[in-house]
All heavy atoms as TSV, in Angstrom:
chain	resi	resn	atom	element	x	y	z
A	1	MET	N	N	-22.263	-165.263	-124.149
A	1	MET	CA	C	-21.108	-165.680	-124.857
A	1	MET	C	C	-21.207	-167.248	-125.119
A	1	MET	O	O	-21.803	-167.949	-124.333
A	1	MET	CB	C	-19.822	-165.438	-123.938
A	1	MET	CG	C	-18.585	-165.745	-124.584
A	1	MET	SD	S	-17.167	-165.394	-123.582
A	1	MET	CE	C	-17.024	-163.595	-123.701
A	2	ASN	N	N	-20.754	-167.577	-126.316
A	2	ASN	CA	C	-20.813	-168.981	-126.599
A	2	ASN	C	C	-19.884	-169.750	-125.917
A	2	ASN	O	O	-18.864	-169.307	-125.284
A	2	ASN	CB	C	-20.873	-169.166	-128.160
A	2	ASN	CG	C	-19.486	-168.630	-128.661
A	2	ASN	OD1	O	-18.415	-168.549	-127.989
A	2	ASN	ND2	N	-19.354	-168.366	-129.994
A	3	ASP	N	N	-20.057	-171.144	-126.158
A	3	ASP	CA	C	-19.075	-172.084	-125.448
A	3	ASP	C	C	-17.535	-171.960	-125.765
A	3	ASP	O	O	-16.799	-172.014	-124.981
A	3	ASP	CB	C	-19.523	-173.525	-125.625
A	3	ASP	CG	C	-20.720	-173.889	-124.670
A	3	ASP	OD1	O	-21.169	-173.129	-123.915
A	3	ASP	OD2	O	-21.243	-175.123	-124.844
A	4	GLU	N	N	-17.411	-171.718	-127.187
A	4	GLU	CA	C	-16.006	-171.600	-127.552
A	4	GLU	C	C	-15.331	-170.335	-127.038
A	4	GLU	O	O	-14.234	-170.298	-126.644
A	4	GLU	CB	C	-15.973	-171.525	-129.127
A	4	GLU	CG	C	-16.289	-172.800	-129.815
A	4	GLU	CD	C	-15.558	-174.034	-129.273
A	4	GLU	OE1	O	-14.178	-173.805	-129.228
A	4	GLU	OE2	O	-15.981	-175.121	-128.897
A	5	GLY	N	N	-16.123	-169.251	-126.898
A	5	GLY	CA	C	-15.654	-168.062	-126.214
A	5	GLY	C	C	-15.312	-168.214	-124.890
A	5	GLY	O	O	-14.299	-167.776	-124.328
A	6	LEU	N	N	-16.248	-168.870	-124.160
A	6	LEU	CA	C	-15.969	-169.308	-122.712
A	6	LEU	C	C	-14.782	-170.124	-122.626
A	6	LEU	O	O	-13.929	-169.947	-121.618
A	6	LEU	CB	C	-17.319	-169.881	-122.031
A	6	LEU	CG	C	-18.407	-169.027	-121.900
A	6	LEU	CD1	C	-19.650	-169.813	-121.428
A	6	LEU	CD2	C	-18.125	-167.975	-120.798
A	7	LYS	N	N	-14.605	-171.110	-123.389
A	7	LYS	CA	C	-13.433	-171.985	-123.261
A	7	LYS	C	C	-12.131	-171.216	-123.421
A	7	LYS	O	O	-11.208	-171.520	-122.849
A	7	LYS	CB	C	-13.576	-173.134	-124.212
A	7	LYS	CG	C	-14.590	-174.197	-123.859
A	7	LYS	CD	C	-14.806	-175.259	-124.904
A	7	LYS	CE	C	-15.967	-176.211	-124.439
A	7	LYS	NZ	N	-16.116	-177.322	-125.529
A	8	SER	N	N	-12.161	-170.396	-124.409
A	8	SER	CA	C	-10.990	-169.614	-124.785
A	8	SER	C	C	-10.629	-168.676	-123.505
A	8	SER	O	O	-9.417	-168.569	-123.033
A	8	SER	CB	C	-11.246	-168.745	-125.945
A	8	SER	OG	O	-10.267	-167.778	-126.183
A	9	GLN	N	N	-11.675	-168.004	-122.951
A	9	GLN	CA	C	-11.464	-167.181	-121.820
A	9	GLN	C	C	-11.046	-168.048	-120.554
A	9	GLN	O	O	-10.135	-167.596	-119.885
A	9	GLN	CB	C	-12.861	-166.480	-121.485
A	9	GLN	CG	C	-12.694	-165.416	-120.427
A	9	GLN	CD	C	-13.999	-164.711	-120.064
A	9	GLN	OE1	O	-14.983	-165.035	-120.651
A	9	GLN	NE2	N	-14.009	-163.738	-119.193
A	10	LEU	N	N	-11.512	-169.252	-120.392
A	10	LEU	CA	C	-11.143	-169.979	-119.330
A	10	LEU	C	C	-9.646	-170.497	-119.528
A	10	LEU	O	O	-9.037	-170.402	-118.565
A	10	LEU	CB	C	-11.985	-171.407	-119.402
A	10	LEU	CG	C	-11.741	-172.501	-118.308
A	10	LEU	CD1	C	-11.981	-171.814	-116.924
A	10	LEU	CD2	C	-12.657	-173.685	-118.443
A	11	ALA	N	N	-9.167	-170.781	-120.726
A	11	ALA	CA	C	-7.833	-171.160	-120.908
A	11	ALA	C	C	-6.949	-169.927	-120.581
A	11	ALA	O	O	-5.912	-170.187	-119.996
A	11	ALA	CB	C	-7.611	-171.610	-122.449
A	12	ALA	N	N	-7.255	-168.738	-120.961
A	12	ALA	CA	C	-6.526	-167.581	-120.615
A	12	ALA	C	C	-6.417	-167.299	-119.043
A	12	ALA	O	O	-5.402	-166.955	-118.684
A	12	ALA	CB	C	-7.132	-166.370	-121.351
A	13	LEU	N	N	-7.595	-167.514	-118.433
A	13	LEU	CA	C	-7.614	-167.276	-117.029
A	13	LEU	C	C	-6.734	-168.345	-116.259
A	13	LEU	O	O	-6.081	-167.977	-115.352
A	13	LEU	CB	C	-9.046	-167.382	-116.487
A	13	LEU	CG	C	-9.891	-166.219	-116.810
A	13	LEU	CD1	C	-11.385	-166.421	-116.402
A	13	LEU	CD2	C	-9.409	-164.923	-116.000
A	14	LYS	N	N	-6.813	-169.530	-116.781
A	14	LYS	CA	C	-5.978	-170.619	-116.091
A	14	LYS	C	C	-4.435	-170.289	-116.335
A	14	LYS	O	O	-3.656	-170.536	-115.365
A	14	LYS	CB	C	-6.291	-171.988	-116.703
A	14	LYS	CG	C	-7.597	-172.515	-116.175
A	14	LYS	CD	C	-7.868	-173.854	-116.713
A	14	LYS	CE	C	-9.166	-174.474	-116.089
A	14	LYS	NZ	N	-9.496	-175.772	-116.595
A	15	LEU	N	N	-4.062	-169.751	-117.438
A	15	LEU	CA	C	-2.745	-169.373	-117.745
A	15	LEU	C	C	-2.279	-168.281	-116.780
A	15	LEU	O	O	-1.167	-168.370	-116.293
A	15	LEU	CB	C	-2.521	-168.961	-119.163
A	15	LEU	CG	C	-1.085	-168.608	-119.637
A	15	LEU	CD1	C	-0.123	-169.660	-119.353
A	15	LEU	CD2	C	-1.094	-168.136	-120.969
A	16	GLU	N	N	-3.136	-167.284	-116.601
A	16	GLU	CA	C	-2.886	-166.070	-115.696
A	16	GLU	C	C	-2.754	-166.682	-114.264
A	16	GLU	O	O	-1.899	-166.144	-113.503
A	16	GLU	CB	C	-3.956	-165.150	-115.815
A	16	GLU	CG	C	-3.922	-164.336	-117.074
A	16	GLU	CD	C	-5.147	-163.443	-117.311
A	16	GLU	OE1	O	-5.718	-162.981	-116.257
A	16	GLU	OE2	O	-5.656	-163.095	-118.473
A	17	HIS	N	N	-3.656	-167.658	-113.988
A	17	HIS	CA	C	-3.588	-168.144	-112.544
A	17	HIS	C	C	-2.311	-168.912	-112.237
A	17	HIS	O	O	-1.720	-168.672	-111.149
A	17	HIS	CB	C	-4.757	-169.121	-112.463
A	17	HIS	CG	C	-4.943	-169.751	-111.032
A	17	HIS	ND1	N	-4.344	-170.904	-110.700
A	17	HIS	CD2	C	-5.646	-169.161	-109.875
A	17	HIS	CE1	C	-4.718	-171.085	-109.315
A	17	HIS	NE2	N	-5.497	-170.056	-108.930
A	18	ARG	N	N	-1.806	-169.532	-113.337
A	18	ARG	CA	C	-0.468	-170.346	-113.146
A	18	ARG	C	C	0.644	-169.242	-113.038
A	18	ARG	O	O	1.531	-169.553	-112.278
A	18	ARG	CB	C	-0.321	-171.241	-114.240
A	18	ARG	CG	C	-0.884	-172.622	-114.084
A	18	ARG	CD	C	-0.321	-173.580	-115.173
A	18	ARG	NE	N	-0.570	-173.220	-116.452
A	18	ARG	CZ	C	-1.769	-173.406	-117.131
A	18	ARG	NH1	N	-2.629	-174.096	-116.538
A	18	ARG	NH2	N	-1.818	-173.183	-118.342
A	19	ASP	N	N	0.578	-168.190	-113.925
A	19	ASP	CA	C	1.627	-167.304	-113.887
A	19	ASP	C	C	1.662	-166.594	-112.461
A	19	ASP	O	O	2.684	-166.318	-111.926
A	19	ASP	CB	C	1.366	-166.275	-114.918
A	19	ASP	CG	C	1.655	-166.791	-116.351
A	19	ASP	OD1	O	2.292	-167.860	-116.545
A	19	ASP	OD2	O	1.239	-166.139	-117.420
A	20	LEU	N	N	0.579	-166.205	-112.003
A	20	LEU	CA	C	0.601	-165.594	-110.689
A	20	LEU	C	C	1.106	-166.536	-109.624
A	20	LEU	O	O	1.828	-166.140	-108.682
A	20	LEU	CB	C	-0.935	-165.206	-110.261
A	20	LEU	CG	C	-1.516	-163.993	-110.976
A	20	LEU	CD1	C	-2.923	-163.980	-110.691
A	20	LEU	CD2	C	-0.767	-162.811	-110.458
A	21	ASP	N	N	0.720	-167.793	-109.713
A	21	ASP	CA	C	1.274	-168.851	-108.751
A	21	ASP	C	C	2.830	-168.967	-108.824
A	21	ASP	O	O	3.476	-168.935	-107.877
A	21	ASP	CB	C	0.626	-170.143	-109.069
A	21	ASP	CG	C	0.863	-171.246	-107.906
A	21	ASP	OD1	O	0.791	-170.801	-106.711
A	21	ASP	OD2	O	1.078	-172.295	-108.187
A	22	ASP	N	N	3.279	-168.924	-110.025
A	22	ASP	CA	C	4.749	-169.002	-110.196
A	22	ASP	C	C	5.443	-167.729	-109.640
A	22	ASP	O	O	6.510	-167.862	-109.089
A	22	ASP	CB	C	5.140	-169.018	-111.735
A	22	ASP	CG	C	4.698	-170.407	-112.392
A	22	ASP	OD1	O	4.475	-171.372	-111.576
A	22	ASP	OD2	O	4.657	-170.464	-113.522
A	23	ALA	N	N	4.817	-166.465	-109.812
A	23	ALA	CA	C	5.433	-165.296	-109.297
A	23	ALA	C	C	5.410	-165.287	-107.804
A	23	ALA	O	O	6.375	-164.784	-107.217
A	23	ALA	CB	C	4.599	-164.089	-109.848
A	24	ILE	N	N	4.302	-165.812	-107.258
A	24	ILE	CA	C	4.232	-165.902	-105.731
A	24	ILE	C	C	5.291	-166.787	-105.258
A	24	ILE	O	O	6.118	-166.453	-104.198
A	24	ILE	CB	C	2.894	-166.414	-105.260
A	24	ILE	CG1	C	1.828	-165.358	-105.587
A	24	ILE	CG2	C	2.853	-166.799	-103.856
A	24	ILE	CD1	C	0.364	-165.850	-105.516
A	25	HIS	N	N	5.511	-167.999	-105.809
A	25	HIS	CA	C	6.556	-168.968	-105.392
A	25	HIS	C	C	7.919	-168.397	-105.557
A	25	HIS	O	O	8.810	-168.626	-104.728
A	25	HIS	CB	C	6.372	-170.318	-106.110
A	25	HIS	CG	C	5.161	-171.052	-105.666
A	25	HIS	ND1	N	5.076	-171.624	-104.365
A	25	HIS	CD2	C	4.063	-171.372	-106.226
A	25	HIS	CE1	C	3.934	-172.317	-104.201
A	25	HIS	NE2	N	3.246	-172.091	-105.402
A	26	ALA	N	N	8.149	-167.690	-106.633
A	26	ALA	CA	C	9.478	-167.095	-106.836
A	26	ALA	C	C	9.806	-166.114	-105.799
A	26	ALA	O	O	10.879	-165.977	-105.321
A	26	ALA	CB	C	9.537	-166.401	-108.293
A	27	LEU	N	N	8.891	-165.237	-105.456
A	27	LEU	CA	C	9.000	-164.124	-104.425
A	27	LEU	C	C	9.343	-164.838	-103.085
A	27	LEU	O	O	10.188	-164.397	-102.335
A	27	LEU	CB	C	7.902	-163.236	-104.400
A	27	LEU	CG	C	7.855	-162.253	-105.376
A	27	LEU	CD1	C	6.492	-161.383	-105.287
A	27	LEU	CD2	C	9.002	-161.332	-105.350
A	28	ILE	N	N	8.579	-165.905	-102.815
A	28	ILE	CA	C	8.789	-166.641	-101.506
A	28	ILE	C	C	10.207	-167.207	-101.428
A	28	ILE	O	O	10.859	-167.126	-100.458
A	28	ILE	CB	C	7.692	-167.634	-101.232
A	28	ILE	CG1	C	6.278	-166.889	-101.015
A	28	ILE	CG2	C	7.913	-168.547	-100.068
A	28	ILE	CD1	C	5.064	-167.698	-101.002
A	29	GLU	N	N	10.484	-167.903	-102.590
A	29	GLU	CA	C	11.753	-168.638	-102.605
A	29	GLU	C	C	13.019	-167.737	-102.429
A	29	GLU	O	O	14.033	-168.082	-101.872
A	29	GLU	CB	C	12.007	-169.432	-103.887
A	29	GLU	CG	C	10.998	-170.592	-103.862
A	29	GLU	CD	C	11.234	-171.448	-105.159
A	29	GLU	OE1	O	12.053	-171.218	-105.980
A	29	GLU	OE2	O	10.412	-172.391	-105.262
A	30	LEU	N	N	12.802	-166.441	-102.950
A	30	LEU	CA	C	13.955	-165.436	-102.884
A	30	LEU	C	C	13.997	-164.910	-101.451
A	30	LEU	O	O	14.979	-164.198	-101.167
A	30	LEU	CB	C	13.648	-164.386	-103.931
A	30	LEU	CG	C	13.809	-164.656	-105.429
A	30	LEU	CD1	C	13.408	-163.518	-106.193
A	30	LEU	CD2	C	15.304	-165.014	-105.627
A	31	GLY	N	N	13.117	-165.294	-100.576
A	31	GLY	CA	C	12.985	-164.715	-99.257
A	31	GLY	C	C	12.651	-163.180	-99.295
A	31	GLY	O	O	13.103	-162.452	-98.521
A	32	SER	N	N	11.929	-162.900	-100.241
A	32	SER	CA	C	11.580	-161.509	-100.480
A	32	SER	C	C	10.894	-160.880	-99.290
A	32	SER	O	O	10.052	-161.640	-98.608
A	32	SER	CB	C	10.644	-161.382	-101.748
A	32	SER	OG	O	10.225	-160.054	-101.821
A	33	SER	N	N	11.199	-159.751	-98.916
A	33	SER	CA	C	10.511	-159.087	-97.744
A	33	SER	C	C	9.308	-158.153	-98.296
A	33	SER	O	O	8.849	-157.455	-97.578
A	33	SER	CB	C	11.507	-158.182	-97.005
A	33	SER	OG	O	12.004	-157.212	-97.912
A	34	GLN	N	N	8.895	-158.391	-99.549
A	34	GLN	CA	C	7.754	-157.650	-100.091
A	34	GLN	C	C	6.460	-158.419	-99.900
A	34	GLN	O	O	5.834	-158.895	-100.685
A	34	GLN	CB	C	8.078	-157.567	-101.572
A	34	GLN	CG	C	9.272	-156.773	-101.946
A	34	GLN	CD	C	9.601	-156.718	-103.383
A	34	GLN	OE1	O	8.816	-157.295	-104.185
A	34	GLN	NE2	N	10.627	-156.093	-103.824
A	35	GLN	N	N	6.149	-158.460	-98.518
A	35	GLN	CA	C	4.895	-159.103	-98.187
A	35	GLN	C	C	3.677	-158.538	-98.776
A	35	GLN	O	O	2.703	-159.256	-99.075
A	35	GLN	CB	C	4.795	-159.131	-96.641
A	35	GLN	CG	C	5.859	-160.053	-95.970
A	35	GLN	CD	C	5.873	-161.457	-96.413
A	35	GLN	OE1	O	4.903	-162.098	-96.584
A	35	GLN	NE2	N	7.133	-161.983	-96.816
A	36	MET	N	N	3.664	-157.239	-98.949
A	36	MET	CA	C	2.473	-156.556	-99.502
A	36	MET	C	C	2.283	-156.988	-100.949
A	36	MET	O	O	1.151	-157.221	-101.417
A	36	MET	CB	C	2.624	-155.053	-99.363
A	36	MET	CG	C	2.726	-154.579	-97.922
A	36	MET	SD	S	1.584	-153.405	-97.333
A	36	MET	CE	C	0.695	-152.616	-98.645
A	37	GLN	N	N	3.398	-157.082	-101.621
A	37	GLN	CA	C	3.237	-157.597	-103.082
A	37	GLN	C	C	2.812	-159.017	-103.129
A	37	GLN	O	O	1.846	-159.399	-103.970
A	37	GLN	CB	C	4.599	-157.318	-103.785
A	37	GLN	CG	C	4.465	-157.701	-105.328
A	37	GLN	CD	C	5.758	-157.431	-106.049
A	37	GLN	OE1	O	6.760	-157.067	-105.510
A	37	GLN	NE2	N	5.718	-157.739	-107.296
A	38	ILE	N	N	3.343	-159.875	-102.269
A	38	ILE	CA	C	2.872	-161.195	-102.225
A	38	ILE	C	C	1.478	-161.373	-101.978
A	38	ILE	O	O	0.643	-162.117	-102.598
A	38	ILE	CB	C	3.683	-161.996	-101.285
A	38	ILE	CG1	C	5.182	-162.127	-101.735
A	38	ILE	CG2	C	3.263	-163.346	-101.078
A	38	ILE	CD1	C	6.245	-162.777	-100.797
A	39	ALA	N	N	1.018	-160.557	-101.015
A	39	ALA	CA	C	-0.418	-160.614	-100.602
A	39	ALA	C	C	-1.316	-160.109	-101.803
A	39	ALA	O	O	-2.356	-160.691	-101.991
A	39	ALA	CB	C	-0.737	-159.643	-99.383
A	40	ARG	N	N	-0.840	-159.027	-102.406
A	40	ARG	CA	C	-1.581	-158.567	-103.680
A	40	ARG	C	C	-1.614	-159.521	-104.650
A	40	ARG	O	O	-2.815	-159.815	-105.339
A	40	ARG	CB	C	-0.862	-157.417	-104.168
A	40	ARG	CG	C	-1.754	-156.477	-104.877
A	40	ARG	CD	C	-1.056	-155.074	-105.255
A	40	ARG	NE	N	-0.335	-154.558	-104.221
A	40	ARG	CZ	C	1.064	-154.251	-104.256
A	40	ARG	NH1	N	1.689	-154.380	-105.406
A	40	ARG	NH2	N	1.738	-153.735	-103.269
A	41	LEU	N	N	-0.691	-160.256	-104.999
A	41	LEU	CA	C	-0.591	-161.460	-105.956
A	41	LEU	C	C	-1.485	-162.599	-105.516
A	41	LEU	O	O	-2.188	-163.103	-106.333
A	41	LEU	CB	C	0.856	-161.958	-106.242
A	41	LEU	CG	C	1.754	-161.007	-106.864
A	41	LEU	CD1	C	3.195	-161.566	-106.902
A	41	LEU	CD2	C	1.343	-160.651	-108.323
A	42	LYS	N	N	-1.600	-162.842	-104.161
A	42	LYS	CA	C	-2.459	-163.934	-103.661
A	42	LYS	C	C	-3.850	-163.534	-103.876
A	42	LYS	O	O	-4.685	-164.420	-104.222
A	42	LYS	CB	C	-2.060	-164.229	-102.268
A	42	LYS	CG	C	-0.828	-165.073	-102.088
A	42	LYS	CD	C	-0.560	-165.380	-100.636
A	42	LYS	CE	C	0.678	-166.220	-100.505
A	42	LYS	NZ	N	0.777	-166.690	-99.016
A	43	ARG	N	N	-4.298	-162.162	-103.671
A	43	ARG	CA	C	-5.665	-161.719	-103.910
A	43	ARG	C	C	-6.009	-161.888	-105.320
A	43	ARG	O	O	-7.091	-162.329	-105.616
A	43	ARG	CB	C	-5.774	-160.409	-103.373
A	43	ARG	CG	C	-6.009	-160.332	-101.775
A	43	ARG	CD	C	-6.475	-159.000	-101.321
A	43	ARG	NE	N	-5.559	-157.831	-101.711
A	43	ARG	CZ	C	-4.480	-157.595	-100.973
A	43	ARG	NH1	N	-4.186	-158.129	-99.779
A	43	ARG	NH2	N	-3.697	-156.509	-101.458
A	44	ALA	N	N	-5.065	-161.511	-106.118
A	44	ALA	CA	C	-5.345	-161.566	-107.611
A	44	ALA	C	C	-5.535	-162.985	-108.093
A	44	ALA	O	O	-6.380	-163.338	-108.880
A	44	ALA	CB	C	-4.206	-160.979	-108.315
A	45	LYS	N	N	-4.721	-163.941	-107.449
A	45	LYS	CA	C	-4.848	-165.342	-107.810
A	45	LYS	C	C	-6.199	-165.934	-107.443
A	45	LYS	O	O	-6.907	-166.633	-108.222
A	45	LYS	CB	C	-3.637	-166.098	-107.204
A	45	LYS	CG	C	-3.574	-167.604	-107.495
A	45	LYS	CD	C	-2.558	-168.266	-106.797
A	45	LYS	CE	C	-2.641	-169.731	-106.834
A	45	LYS	NZ	N	-1.812	-170.460	-105.864
A	46	LEU	N	N	-6.562	-165.525	-106.195
A	46	LEU	CA	C	-7.886	-165.968	-105.738
A	46	LEU	C	C	-9.004	-165.358	-106.653
A	46	LEU	O	O	-10.023	-166.078	-106.907
A	46	LEU	CB	C	-8.092	-165.478	-104.289
A	46	LEU	CG	C	-9.414	-165.919	-103.607
A	46	LEU	CD1	C	-9.405	-167.480	-103.597
A	46	LEU	CD2	C	-9.367	-165.454	-102.155
A	47	ALA	N	N	-8.904	-164.202	-107.116
A	47	ALA	CA	C	-9.970	-163.589	-108.011
A	47	ALA	C	C	-9.980	-164.345	-109.262
A	47	ALA	O	O	-11.046	-164.650	-109.802
A	47	ALA	CB	C	-9.684	-162.164	-108.200
A	48	LYS	N	N	-8.864	-164.776	-109.836
A	48	LYS	CA	C	-8.764	-165.624	-111.032
A	48	LYS	C	C	-9.448	-166.867	-110.822
A	48	LYS	O	O	-10.140	-167.355	-111.669
A	48	LYS	CB	C	-7.334	-165.781	-111.579
A	48	LYS	CG	C	-6.684	-164.589	-111.983
A	48	LYS	CD	C	-7.167	-163.980	-113.229
A	48	LYS	CE	C	-6.329	-162.716	-113.507
A	48	LYS	NZ	N	-7.070	-161.743	-114.374
A	49	LYS	N	N	-9.232	-167.480	-109.636
A	49	LYS	CA	C	-9.756	-168.831	-109.333
A	49	LYS	C	C	-11.322	-168.671	-109.288
A	49	LYS	O	O	-11.995	-169.590	-109.805
A	49	LYS	CB	C	-9.272	-169.313	-107.966
A	49	LYS	CG	C	-9.728	-170.663	-107.598
A	49	LYS	CD	C	-9.188	-171.140	-106.302
A	49	LYS	CE	C	-9.772	-172.407	-105.789
A	49	LYS	NZ	N	-9.211	-172.879	-104.462
A	50	ASP	N	N	-11.789	-167.621	-108.747
A	50	ASP	CA	C	-13.246	-167.360	-108.725
A	50	ASP	C	C	-13.852	-167.192	-110.074
A	50	ASP	O	O	-14.883	-167.754	-110.349
A	50	ASP	CB	C	-13.536	-166.164	-107.874
A	50	ASP	CG	C	-13.367	-166.367	-106.306
A	50	ASP	OD1	O	-13.326	-167.531	-105.916
A	50	ASP	OD2	O	-13.234	-165.428	-105.644
A	51	GLN	N	N	-13.107	-166.476	-110.965
A	51	GLN	CA	C	-13.484	-166.286	-112.385
A	51	GLN	C	C	-13.537	-167.591	-113.088
A	51	GLN	O	O	-14.464	-167.935	-113.810
A	51	GLN	CB	C	-12.618	-165.353	-113.092
A	51	GLN	CG	C	-12.822	-163.942	-112.604
A	51	GLN	CD	C	-11.721	-163.007	-113.141
A	51	GLN	OE1	O	-10.748	-163.499	-113.564
A	51	GLN	NE2	N	-12.138	-161.642	-113.334
A	52	ILE	N	N	-12.518	-168.414	-112.837
A	52	ILE	CA	C	-12.526	-169.881	-113.493
A	52	ILE	C	C	-13.513	-170.691	-113.054
A	52	ILE	O	O	-14.323	-171.316	-113.896
A	52	ILE	CB	C	-11.121	-170.442	-113.068
A	52	ILE	CG1	C	-9.902	-169.765	-113.859
A	52	ILE	CG2	C	-11.145	-172.019	-113.401
A	52	ILE	CD1	C	-8.496	-170.212	-113.317
A	53	ALA	N	N	-13.889	-170.636	-111.834
A	53	ALA	CA	C	-14.951	-171.427	-111.232
A	53	ALA	C	C	-16.383	-170.968	-111.782
A	53	ALA	O	O	-17.173	-171.734	-112.248
A	53	ALA	CB	C	-15.075	-171.316	-109.752
A	54	ALA	N	N	-16.527	-169.709	-112.070
A	54	ALA	CA	C	-17.851	-169.095	-112.584
A	54	ALA	C	C	-17.954	-169.573	-114.111
A	54	ALA	O	O	-19.063	-169.957	-114.404
A	54	ALA	CB	C	-17.859	-167.624	-112.495
A	55	ILE	N	N	-16.881	-169.609	-114.781
A	55	ILE	CA	C	-16.896	-170.008	-116.221
A	55	ILE	C	C	-17.178	-171.484	-116.314
A	55	ILE	O	O	-17.992	-171.945	-117.131
A	55	ILE	CB	C	-15.689	-169.558	-116.956
A	55	ILE	CG1	C	-15.718	-167.998	-117.066
A	55	ILE	CG2	C	-15.640	-170.258	-118.430
A	55	ILE	CD1	C	-14.465	-167.466	-117.672
A	56	GLU	N	N	-16.493	-172.180	-115.493
A	56	GLU	CA	C	-16.639	-173.720	-115.479
A	56	GLU	C	C	-18.181	-173.986	-115.058
A	56	GLU	O	O	-18.713	-174.985	-115.694
A	56	GLU	CB	C	-15.822	-174.407	-114.531
A	56	GLU	CG	C	-14.343	-174.338	-115.070
A	56	GLU	CD	C	-13.318	-174.948	-114.055
A	56	GLU	OE1	O	-13.521	-174.921	-112.840
A	56	GLU	OE2	O	-12.102	-175.427	-114.535
A	57	ASP	N	N	-18.790	-173.279	-114.220
A	57	ASP	CA	C	-20.073	-173.497	-113.819
A	57	ASP	C	C	-21.069	-173.192	-115.056
A	57	ASP	O	O	-22.100	-173.935	-115.302
A	57	ASP	CB	C	-20.605	-172.641	-112.766
A	57	ASP	CG	C	-20.033	-173.097	-111.314
A	57	ASP	OD1	O	-19.484	-174.278	-111.273
A	57	ASP	OD2	O	-20.120	-172.300	-110.434
A	58	GLN	N	N	-20.733	-172.309	-115.943
A	58	GLN	CA	C	-21.511	-171.984	-117.118
A	58	GLN	C	C	-21.305	-173.156	-118.108
A	58	GLN	O	O	-22.283	-173.363	-118.864
A	58	GLN	CB	C	-21.115	-170.595	-117.724
A	58	GLN	CG	C	-21.454	-169.476	-116.872
A	58	GLN	CD	C	-21.011	-168.169	-117.521
A	58	GLN	OE1	O	-20.712	-168.076	-118.707
A	58	GLN	NE2	N	-20.878	-167.132	-116.726
A	59	LEU	N	N	-20.166	-173.661	-118.142
A	59	LEU	CA	C	-19.798	-174.677	-119.307
A	59	LEU	C	C	-20.368	-176.046	-118.857
A	59	LEU	O	O	-20.713	-176.784	-119.660
A	59	LEU	CB	C	-18.302	-174.731	-119.461
A	59	LEU	CG	C	-17.652	-173.563	-120.272
A	59	LEU	CD1	C	-16.249	-173.678	-120.331
A	59	LEU	CD2	C	-18.300	-173.522	-121.656
A	60	ILE	N	N	-20.450	-176.221	-117.458
A	60	ILE	CA	C	-20.940	-177.648	-117.117
A	60	ILE	C	C	-22.270	-177.523	-116.477
A	60	ILE	O	O	-22.366	-176.881	-115.381
A	60	ILE	CB	C	-19.886	-178.248	-116.091
A	60	ILE	CG1	C	-18.501	-178.323	-116.645
A	60	ILE	CG2	C	-20.378	-179.549	-115.634
A	60	ILE	CD1	C	-17.451	-178.581	-115.695
A	61	PRO	N	N	-23.317	-177.940	-117.191
A	61	PRO	CA	C	-24.662	-177.909	-116.638
A	61	PRO	C	C	-24.900	-178.715	-115.305
A	61	PRO	O	O	-24.255	-179.692	-115.158
A	61	PRO	CB	C	-25.652	-178.343	-117.774
A	61	PRO	CG	C	-24.759	-179.149	-118.479
A	61	PRO	CD	C	-23.321	-178.668	-118.380
A	62	ASP	N	N	-25.645	-178.088	-114.461
A	62	ASP	CA	C	-26.054	-178.869	-113.185
A	62	ASP	C	C	-26.938	-179.916	-113.544
A	62	ASP	O	O	-27.861	-179.842	-114.398
A	62	ASP	CB	C	-26.741	-177.940	-112.288
A	62	ASP	CG	C	-25.809	-176.953	-111.588
A	62	ASP	OD1	O	-24.639	-177.267	-111.530
A	62	ASP	OD2	O	-26.270	-175.949	-111.191
A	63	ILE	N	N	-26.671	-181.121	-113.061
A	63	ILE	CA	C	-27.452	-182.247	-113.314
A	63	ILE	C	C	-28.237	-182.669	-111.987
A	63	ILE	O	O	-27.645	-182.853	-111.024
A	63	ILE	CB	C	-26.647	-183.590	-113.725
A	63	ILE	CG1	C	-25.850	-183.217	-114.936
A	63	ILE	CG2	C	-27.482	-184.733	-113.810
A	63	ILE	CD1	C	-24.964	-184.271	-115.438
A	64	ILE	N	N	-29.564	-182.549	-112.097
A	64	ILE	CA	C	-30.361	-182.756	-110.987
A	64	ILE	C	C	-30.628	-184.295	-110.904
A	64	ILE	O	O	-31.197	-184.826	-111.792
A	64	ILE	CB	C	-31.682	-181.977	-111.091
A	64	ILE	CG1	C	-31.375	-180.465	-111.087
A	64	ILE	CG2	C	-32.701	-182.407	-109.880
A	64	ILE	CD1	C	-32.568	-179.720	-111.319
A	65	ALA	N	N	-30.211	-184.949	-109.857
A	65	ALA	CA	C	-30.381	-186.374	-109.787
A	65	ALA	C	C	-31.706	-186.798	-109.115
A	65	ALA	O	O	-32.369	-186.038	-108.422
A	65	ALA	CB	C	-29.214	-186.979	-108.756
C-alpha cells in the first residue's frame, strides 16, 4: 500500500480509536453495570492502537544512528 493509502487508513483508525474511547467513558460515567461490554470495547480499542502503531512504523522509517 502506498503512503497516501496508509495515511488515510491511519486517520480512519485514529477516529475509530477515539470513538471507542468516548463510548467507554460514556458507559463508565453512566455507572453502567455492563462490565463485559466495557471490557470488549477496551479490547477493541487496544487492537486499534496496535494497528495504528503498525501503520506508523511503516510510515516512519527506522533511522540507524
